N, C-alpha and C positions, 0 to 999 in steps of 0.2 A: 445224282449221290453229290457230284459238286457243284458250287452254285458261285455265280460271279456277284451275287450280292451278299448280305447279309439280314438275318432273320432274327427281329426283335419281338420281345416280350416287352409291353411297356403296361405298367399299371398306376391306376391312380389309389391310393389309400384311403382317398376319402368317402370314393364311393363305392370300394371293394370290386371295381369293374378294371378289365383290361383287354387288348388288343395286341393281336400279332402285326407288327409291320415290317416291312424290305422296305432297306437302302441300299442305293448303290453305292459304289467304290471302294471294292475289296481288293480290287490292282492298285488303289490310288490307296490306301488306308490300313490293308492287311489285315487288323483282329487286334486284341489285346486295344494296350496302349494306344496306337491310332483309331482305332473305333470309338475306344470311351472319350477321345475330344473330338470323333466329328460326332458323338452325340449329344456332347455337353454342347458345342456349336449349335445345337439345334434344339436342345431343350433346355441350356440352361440361361442363366440368369444373372449376368457378370457384373451388372450393379447392384442388383438387391443382395441383400445379406444373408448369410449362409444358411440359417433357419427359416427363410423364406418357405414356406409350403409347397412352392412348385418347383422349389430346388432341387435335382433328380440324385437321385442313387445311381449310379452306374457301375454294372457287374458286365465286364469284356473278359470273350478268350479268344482263341487265334484259330486259325485255318489246318492248323497239324495236332490239335487238342484231341487225345481219343485215339490218334494214329499212328502216333509215334512215342518212345518211353519218353519221360520227362517233361512233355508239355504239359506239365500238372499245375499252372500258376491259374489264376486270374486276376484282373485287371480291376480296382474299382476307380472309377472317374468322379468325385463331388468338388464341392467348395468347401474350404474347409474351416471349421470352426474354430481351427489355429490362427489362422492367419488372416483367414475372409477372402482367397484366395481360391482359384481355380490347382486340383490338387490330384494325385494319383497314391495311392495303397494298394498294395499286394499281397496276395496269400497262396498258400498250394492247401491240401488238405482233397476234399473230395469235389468242392463245386466245380472246378473245372468240368471235370468228366459227366457230373451230373447234368449238367447246362447242355456237356452233349449229347448226353443220353434222351435231352428231354428237348432235342432239336431247337435251340436257340443259342445264338449267335452273341447276345446281350439280355440281359435284363434288366429296364431304366424303370426307376421305382420316384413316381412322384404322390403330392398330397400328405394330407396328415390325417392318418387313422383319429376316429374322434375318442377311444379309448383305448387305450393299452392292448395291443393286438398282437397276433402271430400272422403273417404272409405266410403260406403254402402253394409252392407252382411247380408243374410239370407239364407233358405235352398234353394233358388229359384234365388238367388240373389247377384251377385258380379260386384261392380261397382266403380273404381276410376274416381271421375269428378273435372276437374280444378277447383277452387273455391277463385279465388283471391279476390272478390269483399267483401269476407268474411276477407282475409288476415287486419290485424290492427284493426277489431270490437272487444270490448270486450266481455265476454262470456255471460252477459245477452243478448245482442244486437243478437250475433252472435245465441243463441238458437231460439230468436225470430224466426229470417231469418229459419233455420234450417227445425221447426218444419212446417213452410210452403211449404216450397221447398221441402222437403223428405217426398213423402205420409206415412203412417201408422200412427196408434195409438196403443192403448192396452199394448204389450207386446213389444213395439219399446223401444228402448234406446239411449240416444243422449250422446255422451263424447266428449267435446273438451278443448278445451286450451285457453287463454286471452293471451294479450300482450306481458307476462312474458314468458311465453312456446313459443312463434314465437321467441326471443329476446334467446333462449336457455340458461333462469336462473335457476340455478342447484336447486333454489328454487320454483319454476314451479309446479302447482300441474294440474289435470287433473279433471276439471269437470263434473260430471255423473248425468245429468236429474234433474240437478239446485242445489239439495242441498247434493248431496251428492260427494265425493271425491276421487282421487288418490292422497293422499295429500301430501305425505314425499318421501323426497329424488328423487325430480325431474323428474319425469313420463312425465311433461309437457314441459320439456325442451327436453326430447327425443322423445315426439312426433313431437316439434317444429323443429328439426334436421332432421324430414324424412318428413319435408314441410307437414304436415300431421294436418288441422284444425279442423275436427272433425271426427267420426266414428260415423255410424248410424248402429244398431244392428237389423236388423227387424227379430223379432219371428215369422214369417212368416209360420209355420210348426204346427205337434202336436205332441203329445206322450200317448200312451196308459198309464191308470193306472194299479196297478193288480188287479185280478180278486180276487172275495170271498170276504168274512167278517173278514179276519185277519189284512190283512193292513187297513180297513175301520173303525176296532174298535182301532187297534197301532195310526192311525193319528188321533183319536179324542178324544184319552189320552195324546195324546201329545200338543195337542190345549187346553185342558182345563189345565193342568198344566201350559200353558204360560198366560191364560186369566184368570183364577180360582181361581188361588193361590195366595197369597203374591210375590211370587218370584219374577214377573216381572213388577208389577205394579210402583214400582218405577220409571223405566225407562219412561213409560207414562206420570207419574203424573208429579214432577218436572225435570225429569231426571236427567243426570250428573250434570247440574247446580247448586243441592243440594249440591257436593261435596263443592261449595266454602264458604260457609257460615264453613259447617265442620271444611276446612282444614284451614280456619283463624283462628277458637277457638283452634283447635291444634298450633296455630304458624307454620304450615306446609304450608303455600300458597305462593307461591313466588311472592314477590311484590315490583316494582321499581328495576328491575334486580336482583333481588334475594337481596337487602340490605337487605329487612325486609321478615320476613315471617307470618305478621298479620299486620291489619291498620284498625283502627275504620273506615276510610271512605268507606272499603268494601260492606258497607251496602246500597250504592247505584247499586250495580251490583251482590247480593247474586240471587239464582234462584228464589226464593221467591218473589225478588222483581220485576224479569222480567214477571215472573208469573204472579203477579198483574197488572202489567202498562203497559206491551209489548206484551202478548201472543194473537195470533189471534187464531190458531188451532194446530191441532197436524196430522202430515202426518207419514207415512209407506215406508218404502221399499217393494218392491215387494215379495207377498208371505210371510209378516211379519203383526201376528195381532197385533202388541202390537202399535205401533206408536209413537214411542220414540222421531222424528225427531218434534223438536219445533219450530216452524215461530211465530218471533215477527214482529215489524213493523217500518218501517223508513219513517218520513215525508220531503219531497224536494219540492221546488220550482222551476217551470218550470223562470228562471228569463225573458226569453223574454214576456212573458203575464200576470206575477204574479202568475199564476195558481200552486196550488201543485197538485202534487199527490204521490201516499203511494205505497210502496214497499218492500215485505214481504223475511224476513231475518233468513236463519236459526240458530239457536244457540246452543251452549252445552257447559261444565264444560273448553274444551282444547281451543278454540276461547276468550271465556271470558276472562279464565288467560291470553291469549297471548295480546290481543290488548287492555284489561280491566288494572287488576291488576299489571301485568309484564310494561306496560305504565304507570300506577297510573291513568289513567281514569276511575272515578267513577261515570259515572253514564250510566243508562242502555242505553240511547236512543244514545249518544255518542259513547259504544259500539257497538251498530248495527251498524250508520253509519262506524266505521273501519273495520267490518266485511265485511260491504257491499262494500268497493273501496277492500277488500283484494280478492273478491268474483267476482266482474269483472275484472281485471287485471289479474287471475289465478295465484295468489302467494297461496301458503302454506302459513293458517294462522297462523301455530305455528311456523315457520323460521321466516316468516317477524316480528312479532309481538317481537320474543326474538332479532332478529337483532336490530329494532331499537329501543330496551331496552337497550342493549350494547352501540349505536350509542349516545344515549343521555346520559349516563354515561361518555363515552367518553369525549363529549362534552363538560360539564361541570370541566372534569380535562384539560381540554383544548389540549388532545388529538388530535383531531378535531375542523375546526372551521364552520361557514356558507358558509365558499367558497366550502367545501366538502357535506354539505349536503343539502345548496340550502335554505333551512327554516330554520330555527332559532328549535331547539327541545330543549323542557323541560318537566318534566314529568308531564302527566294533560294536554296536549297542543292537544287537538284533532282534529283542525282545520290544525294545522299545519302538525302532524300524516299523517293525511285524503292525503294530499298533498306529505308527504313524501312516502309515499305508492304507490304513481302513480310512481314519481321518480324511485323509487325501482326496477316497471316492467318494465319501460322504460329503465333504464340503464341510466339516465340523465347524468351523467358523470363517470369519471373515478370512484370516490368513491363510487355510486351505482351499478355499475358494477360491484366491488368486492365484496361489501355487498352482491350482489345478487349470490354469489359463497359460502356463506356461513360464518356466525358472526368469526370463526376461522381464516379464510383466511383473512379478514380486518382487526384482529385486530392484526394477526402475520407483517402486513405491517404497522401499525399505533401505535402501542400500546394496550396496555388495555386487554391481554391476560391472567390477573390475571380475572378479572372481564366478561372472557367470557361465558356467560351460556352455554356452549354446552357440550352434552352428545354423542357424533359420531355424533350428530347433535344435531339444538337448544333440548334444554329441554321440556319437559313436564311439566302438571302443579301442581307438586308435590313435598315440600319438606320433604318429611317426613322421609329421613335418610340415611343409608350409603346402605342397599340392594338396596333401589330402584335407587339412583346415578349410583351404581356398570351394574346395571340390564340394564338398559339404554344404559349407557356406550356401555357395552359389548353386549350388545342384536345383534339377528341376522338384525333386523331391526332398531336397535336406538330408538323402540318403548316405549311406557308403556306398550303395551301392547303384548311385547314378554313374557314377567312372570309378577306375580302381587305382584313383590317387592313392591311398595308402599302400598299393603294390609300388605305384611309380618312386613315390618316396623311399623306396628299401631298395630299388633295383638301379635307381639313378642317382650319381652323388653329387654329379654340378647341377649349379642354379642356373637354367636357361629357361629366361622367361619364353621365349617365343617357341622353344623345343614342347616345354610345360602347357602352354595355353594350344599349341596344336595337340598335342595326347587328349586334353580332357574334351575336348571339342569332339575329335574324331572317336576314343571312345565312345561318347555319350549316344552318338550317332549308333556307331554299332548294337551299343544296348537298349538301344530305342527298340532296331531290329527285332530283337529277342525279345523282349518285353511286348512287340505286338504277335510275338509267332505264337502264343506266348508260352516258353521255355525255361524252366527254372536254369536262373544264371549259375549255378552253381556246374550246369555242364555245359557252357559255355566252349569251351574249347574242343568240346566233341562235335557240336553244332556249327563248323565253320560254316563260312560262304557258301563254299563248293556243296557239303554235305547239306545244308536246307536248299539251297536250288533243288538239286537231286530231289530231298523229299516235297517238296512243292511240286515237282514235275510229275511226280508217281502219282501224286493224287488229282494231276490235271489243272492245276497252277499254273500253266506254264508261261503264259504272259509274265504272271508277278514274279516269276522266277530267276527271271532276264531283267530285272527291272525296280532289284530288292533295296539296291544302295538310292536309288532317286526316291521311293517310297520311304525309306528312314530318313532323310535330309525332310522330306516333305512333313512327314511327322515331327520331327524335331521341331522344325517350324511353327507347325500348329498347338503344338504342345505352348511353346516357350509364348507365342501370339496372346491362348489364351490366358496365361497366368500375366502377362502383362497388362492386357486389357483387363483383366480382374483386380486390376490395382500393386503387382509386383512391382518395384523399381530395382533395380539389382545394384543400382550407384548407392542406394541409401543403406546395403547393408552393411554393419559393423560387426569386424571381430573383437571380443575383448580380449583387455591385456592381459589376460593371464596365457594366454594361445601364444602370445609375445616373449615370455617367460621361458618357456620349454625348453627343454635340453635333454637331448636322448643320443643315442651313438653317432650320431654323427653333428652333435653339438649343440652349439646354443640355434634356436629361431631368430630367422634373417628375417628383422621386421620390413627393412626393404624392399625384399623381395617377396614377402608378403603381400606388402601393400602394391606393389606394383601387379602381380599374379591379381589382383582384386580389381583394380580399374583395369585389365586389360578382359580381364572372364566378363564383366559385367558390359561392358562394351561392344563385347562379339555376343552375348544375349541380346542385348538391344538390336544387334545386326540382325541375329538368326528370326526375331519375332516377325515374320511378313505374314500381312493378312491374307488366307487360301482364298483360291479360286470359290464364286460362293456359289457356281453351279454343282461341284463337287460334293458339296452336302444333300444334293436335291433325293428326294426319296425315288424309289421307281416309278415310271412309269405309266398309268394302267394295272398298279397292284391294289387290291384293295385290300382294306386292313380289317383282319377277322378279330370280334368279340369273342372276348369269355367273360362268363361271367358264374361264378361260382361251379366251373367245372362243365358248363354248358357252353357250348361253341354255337355262334348265330353268325 
C-alpha cells in the first residue's frame, strides 16, 4: 500500500503516448511542491523559453492525499509565461483525489498536440483526442460540453482553459472543476501553447486504507478538529470575504488602484453583504468537510426572448478585492458579474482586476486614451469593465495584448510605473504594511500565501529587521512542508508538526515523519535553486512608488525599513538557492517504465 517511491504518468502530446515511471526520493522530497520541483529538475529546460514544446506541465499531489481531510490541493509546476522562470500554482477541486484514485503521484505533460486537443488520463486510460470544436469556447460552455462528451463522474476532474489561455495571455489561469483555479503566473497560457484545451483526470481505480484501529482513530480526531472546533468555522461561515470589512476598518484594503486604503462605499461588497444578498450555498473541494467555497448568483437576460437566467458564481476575498475594491465597484452583484466574466474568459481575476485598475488611473492621467482601452474606463463603471475584461482575454488590440503580459510591461511602455501595483505579479488584497509588500514581491510564487506577511504586519507593531526576516524564512519553510503534503493552507493550524508526523506514521512513512523539517529545508533550497537558475535575480526586484505612499492604521509606510527588508531577504534567497545533490533525482534502478497508448498497457 505505502511505497517509498513516486509513481509518475508522463504523457507526450505530440505522439499521444505515455508511460508510467517510478522515481526515488519520497523521504527527501515528500510530494506536492517537492515532487514538482524534483520533476522539473529532471524534465524541465531551465534555459529554454516557457513555450518550448518540451517544457513540462507537472501536476503533483502528496503522500496524505486521499487519506486525511483537507489534503485536497494539487501543485502545478511549470515554466511561467509571466516571467519565463520556474513557478508553482496551487488549486483545489477534485484533481488531487482524482490523481490518487488513478494511482499517480504526479502527471507530467510534455510536447505539443498537432491540433487543439483534450487529454484524458486514468489508471486504465490515456487518450489525446482532437477537439477543434472546443477551441474558442469560454470556460463555462467548454465545461458543459466536456461533462457530456467524456464519460465518468465522482472522482473525475476537468481542467480547462478559456480564450485567454488559447491566446497565450500570461495572466491566463486554468479552471478546475468550475469553482477552483490554477490562477496565477500563467498556467492557462502554458496549456494553450501546447494546444491543450482541457485535461480530464479519471479516478477510475481504488486504494486500500490502513488496517487496524489506530488509523481510524487518528482520522476521527483530525475530522473532529476540522468540524467541531472553532478553528475552521470562519472559513465555512462568511469565509475569507470577512476580510473586506476588517481590512477596510484598519485602513489596509487596497481601493481604487491603492490610491486609498479604505472607503465608506465598501459596505456594498463586504462579506456580510454578500452573505445577506447573494449567497446561494457552500460547496467544498473533494476530501474536505469544511465547505469554504461560497456561491453567489448573477441574473442575466437572454436578449433574443427576454427570458432571465441565473448563474452560480464563486466568490472570496481576492476576487472581491480585485474587481470590486480595486476598481471602485461597490455593489456585490456588480462584482459577481465581473468575476463571472473573468471566469468565462479564463483570466486570473487578481491580475486582471489590478491590471484594469492601473489602466483606469493611467486613463485619468492621460497616459492612455480610448484608442487603447476601446471602452472608456473610470472607477465604478461595471459595464465598461465587463467589456474590457473580454478585450483583455481576446487581445483585441496591441494595448490589451501587452496588458495581458502583465501590468508592469504595459506601464513600461505607456508610463505610470510608479502606480503599477505589482509585487512580482499583480498584488493581492492586503495593504497591511512593509512585511507583506516585501513578502509578495520576493516570495517564491509572488503570492500572499508564500508567507503570512499580511498577518505579521497586523500582529507585530515594531519594525525589527532581523525579526521580520527570520519570520519570513521560517514561515516559508513551514508552508513548503504543507504544500508538499499537499494540505489546504486554511488547515495549517490543525496540521501542526506533531499531527503531521502522526499522520505520516499512521500510513507507514515513519522515516519521513522523523525528518520533515530537513525535508522542508531541502525542498525550499531546490525550489529557489530552480527559480534562480531559470533567470530570477532577487536583487533586481523593484517595489513601485505607490507602495511607499501607503498609510494605514499604523501610519505611513517606512521606506527605509522596506528597502532594508528587500535587501536582506534578497540576500537570504541567494544563500538558500543551493544546488541539490544530483543523485537524489535518479529514478529507481531496475524499475521499467510501463507504456500506455490510448488506454492499452504495453
